[in-house]
N, C-alpha and C positions, 0 to 999 in steps of 0.2 A: 452764557451760563444759565440757560433757561431764563434769560433776561431777568436776572435777579441780583447779581452782585456787582453791577456797574461794568466798567470797561473790561473787556476780555484780556487786556494787556496788564491789568493790575492784579497782583497776587500778594497776599499777606500770609506769612507763615507763622505769625505770632498772634494774630487776632482770630478768635474762634468765630464760627458762623453765627452763633447766637449773639456775639458782641458787635457784629458788623452793622454799621449805620447804612441803611438803604438810601439811595438817592431819591430826592423828591421827584414825583412824576413830571415829565416834561411834555408840554402840549406839542402835538405833531401838526405842523403847518405846511409841510412839504406836499406837493401835488402827488397824485398816484403815479406809480411807475407806468412806463409805456406798455400798452396791451400787446401780448405776444400771440394770442390765439386762445383755445383751439378754434379751428375754422368754423365750428358749429355755433360759436358764440359771437354776438356783437360785443363791442368794447363795453365792459360793465364798469360800474362804480366799484371802488376798492372797499372791501369790508373792513380793512385796517383803518381807513380814514373816515368812512361814512357809516354811521351806526343805524340810520333810519331811512335809507334810500328806498324809494318806491320800486326800484328794480329788483329788490330782494324778495324771495319768498320768506315765509315766517321763519324766524330763527329757532333753532332747536334748544337753545339755552337762554337763560336770562342774561342778556348782553351787559347788564350792569355788573356781572361777575367777571367780565373781561377787564383785567387791571394791567396797567403798565408795569413792566418788571425792571426798567432801567434803560438798557440799550434800545436804540431805534430799530426798525425793521432791518434785518440782516446785519445789525450791529454785532451780533454773534454770527460770524460769517460761515454759511454752509460751504461744504466742499462740492465742487462741480467736476465730475469725471476725474476723480483723484487718481494719483499714481499708486501702483502696488509693487511690492517686491516679493521675491521668493522667501520661503522660510529660512533658507540657508543664508540669505543676505541680511537678515534682521540682526542688528547688534545693539538695539536700544530697549529691548524688553527683557525683564527678568522672568524666570519660569512661572512665578505666581501672578504676573501681570494679568488683569482681566481683559479679555478680548470678546467682542461680539461676533459670533460666527453665523454666516448664512451659507448653506450648502444646497445648491440648486442647479439643475441641469448639468450635472457632472462637474461642477466647479465649486470649490470651497474658498471663501474669502473671510479673513479676520479683520475686524475693525477695533484696534486697541482703544480702550477707554481713556488712556492717557492723551489720545488725540481727540476722540469724540467729545470729551468733557469740555473742550474749547470750541467746538464747532456745532455739535448737537445734530446736524443733518449732513448726510452725504448722498448726493444724487449720483447714482452709479448704475452698474448692471452686474448681475451674477448669472452665469450660465446662459448669457444672451438675453436675459429678461431685465428690462429697465426697472430699477428699484430705488426707493428712498429708504435709507437706513437711518433711524433716528434714535437719539439717546437723550433722555431727560434726567439730569442729575437731581433735580428737586424731588422727583418721585421715584428715582432710581429704577428706570425702566428703559429697556431697549425694544423697539418695535420696527419691523420692516414691512414695506408696502410695495405692491406693484403700482407703477405710476403711468401706465398707458391708458388714456381715456378711451371710451368706447368708440370714438370716431377715428381712433388711430393716433391721435396726438400724444406724444410723450410729454408728460407734465413735469415741471420742476418745482421743488418746494423750498421755502426759506423760513427763517425764524421771524415771526411777526412782531416781536418786541412786547407781546402780550402774554399774560398767563391766565389760565382758567383753573381755579381751585388748586393753585400751586403746582400746575403742570404746564408743560410746553404747549403753546398754540402755534401751529404752522400756518403758512399761507401758500397757495399755489400762484406762480407768477403768470399763469395764463388767464385766470379769472379773478384773482385777488380774493378768493374765498378763504375763510378761516376754517382750519381743521384741527380737531383735538388730536394731539399725538397719541394719547393713551389708547384710543380705539379707532383712529383713522376715519372719523366721521366729520363730514362738512357741516358745521354748526351755524355759520352765518355768512351770507353772501349769495351770489347767484346760483351756486351749486349746493346750497343747503339741503340736506337730506340724503346726499350721495354718501357712499361708503367705499373706502379703499379695500382691496383684497390683501389680507394679512399673509405674511410669509414667516415661517418659523425662524426664530433667532435663539441661539444658545449663548449664554454668558459663561465662559469657561476660562481656564488658565491658558497662557500661551504654551506652556509645556504640553497640556492636553491636546491643543490644536496641532502643534508640531508633530506629536507622536501619531495622531490619527490621520493627519493630512500632510505628509512630508512634501507633497507637491502643491500644497495650497499657497495662496497669495495673502499678503499682509499689507494693509494700508500703510503707505510710506509717510514718514515725517516731512518729506519734501512736498508740502501742501501749497506753497506760494505765500504762506503767511508766517509771520514771526510770532510764535507763541511759546510759552514755557512748558513744552510737552514733557510729561513726567511729573509735573508739579500739580498738586490738587488745590484749586482755587476755593474749595468748599471745606477748608480745614475744620475737622471736628464735627462735621454735619452728621455723618453716620457713626454714632458712638454707642453701638450695641443697643439700639432701641431707646436710648435716652434722648430727651429733647423733643421739640415740636416742629411744625412746618414753618417755613419762612414767609409764607403768604397765606391768606385765608383759604380754608378748605373745610367745609362743613362735614363732619362725620361723627360717629358715636365713639368718643374717646374713652368710654367706660368699658368697652370690650377688649381693647388691647392698646399698647403704646403706639403713638402716631407713626414712629419710625421703626416699628418691628418689621422684620423682613418676612415676606411671604412669596410663595410660588403659586401663581394663579393660572388655572386653565379655564378659559372662557368658551362656553358652548353657545349654541343659538338659543337654548332654553335655560341651561344651568351654568353656574360658575362655582368653582371649588377653589378654596385657598388653603394651602398647607403652610403653617408657620415654620420658619427656618429652625427655630429652637427645637421643635419636634423632629424635623427632618434631619438635623444634625445628629440626633440620637438614633433614629430608625434607619436612615440612609435609603431605605426602599419603602415607599408608601403607595399601595394600590388605591385608586379612587375610581368613581364612576361619574362621567359627565355626559349628559344627553344620552343616557342609557348605554354608553360605550365604556368598556373597562380599559383604563389606562394606568400606567405606572409612573411614579415620580422618583427619579434617582438623584442622589447627591454624592458627589465625589470631592473630598477635601483637597485643598491646595490652591485656591483662588483667593486673592486679596481683595477686600473692598477698596475701591478707588476713592472713597469719599470720607476717609477718616484721618489718615496721616497727612503730613505736609507733602510727602512723596506718594504718588499713586500706588507704587509697588509695595509700600510698607504698611498698608492697612492690615487689620486682623484677617485671619483666614475665615471666610464665609462659605467656601466651597463653590463648586460648579453644579448646575442642575440640568436635568434633561427630562422631558416628558414624552412618553411613547405609547402607541397602541400595543397591546400585549400579545399579539399573534405574529408568528413568523412561519413562512412556508405552510400556511394553513393550519398551524398548530397553536393553540392557546397556551401561553406560558405564565408561570409564576416565578418570582425572583427573590434571591437573598443576596446579601453582601458576600463577595468572594474572600477567601482567606488571604489571598495574595493581592488584593485590590480588585477593583472592578466589581462586576455583578455576575451571578451565576443563576441560570434557570434550573429549576428543580426537575424539569421533564427530561432534559438531555445532558445536563451538566456542562453546557457550553458557557464560555466566558464572554461578557459583553462590556463595552466601555461606555463612557458618559454620552457618546454620540449615538448609542443604540446599535453599534456595530458588533457583531459576533467575531471575536478575535481568536478564539480557540474552541476546539470541541467539535461535536457532530454538526453544528450549524455554522461553523466558521465561514465567514464571507456573507452571511445573511445580514439583513438590516431591518430593524424595527421602524415602523412608520413614525416619523417625528410629529408631535402634536404642538401646535402653536401655544406658547405659554409666556407668562411674564414673571420675571424676577422683579419685585417692586416693594414699596413700603405699604404697610397696612392702610394708612390714611387714603392712599390713592384708590385702592380697590373698594374701600368702604365708601368713598365719595362717588365713584363712577358706577359701582355695582353693589349697592348696599344690601342686597338680598343674597349675597354670596354665602355658600355653605363653608363653614370654618372647621379646620382640623388642627388639633394641637395648639389651641389658644394659650399663650403664656399668661402667667399670673401677673397682675399689675401691682407695683409697689414692692 
């Protein structure tokens, strides 16, 4: 549970996240795991257990900010090559259940948050590309990475049991380097300074996924673990911007509430965050990132998994998508459609939350998806404090 609320088998539906007593940090005395590769590395020291090894290059962060979250490494068990079922076989998701969607190489897969909230990491593949799909409940963010090392070794990631600024810290089982989930950067260990290639992820409703991808695949509940899938172990955490972080995270709390929702587009030079409160009203917000025009969509109908005792019963926070604004060589502008979806002003074609044209002159065309984050304000303020803000809500 982003290593924060103790055993992943323990769930309280009567205690709020703010009232939960966190377990005391436990000293880790176990030896490092067996080294598995890659072939280009000698067996390194584990950055999980050793903070000052001479084998490590300089850390990219202050390692004093790496704090135990409760469970031991992989105490929140990642999923390894998990099973998937077809959309028609799914009988455990409500229409509004939030799913994390990766569409790559002609294949679309959905990872239900009701499962990922208990595991946080899935080592899998989509469209033939080995990926790690990660979900951090504490910062409410889904990020996917390519996991093939430059020497051809396919790397596997696990939960380190550590947090950095109230966000999941992963480790790879090949070099035991620590990586920040939020941006896929190796921050401590032998691979410090390396970055993983990000892959776009959309957080949408199961109904949206099923309609757009009737032949898509959905992560199965048959994971090999006994968990209370469908139950939210972070009861009350996402309460419409009210409340604070569960672990230390330095940020400017005078700008916006810590748990205000934002959609963030991270460029190589610029970052832009659009607050959900603004997006819920506008539904279509054009922005510019790294001199490129993109558009942010919001479609109602997706429940937050982090509010109610049951994942599917959280308030409607909508689904988001971010796309380049050109299709078939034509630059487009968009408005909300009268009958749902989005309509471009240039051709009158209708588009869905995945950037697919479903009707009109451009039917069958697709907008290029832009990697983005649905997350909480404190996370982007902590990791990218110079982010441009749009639609900042009033405090108080």
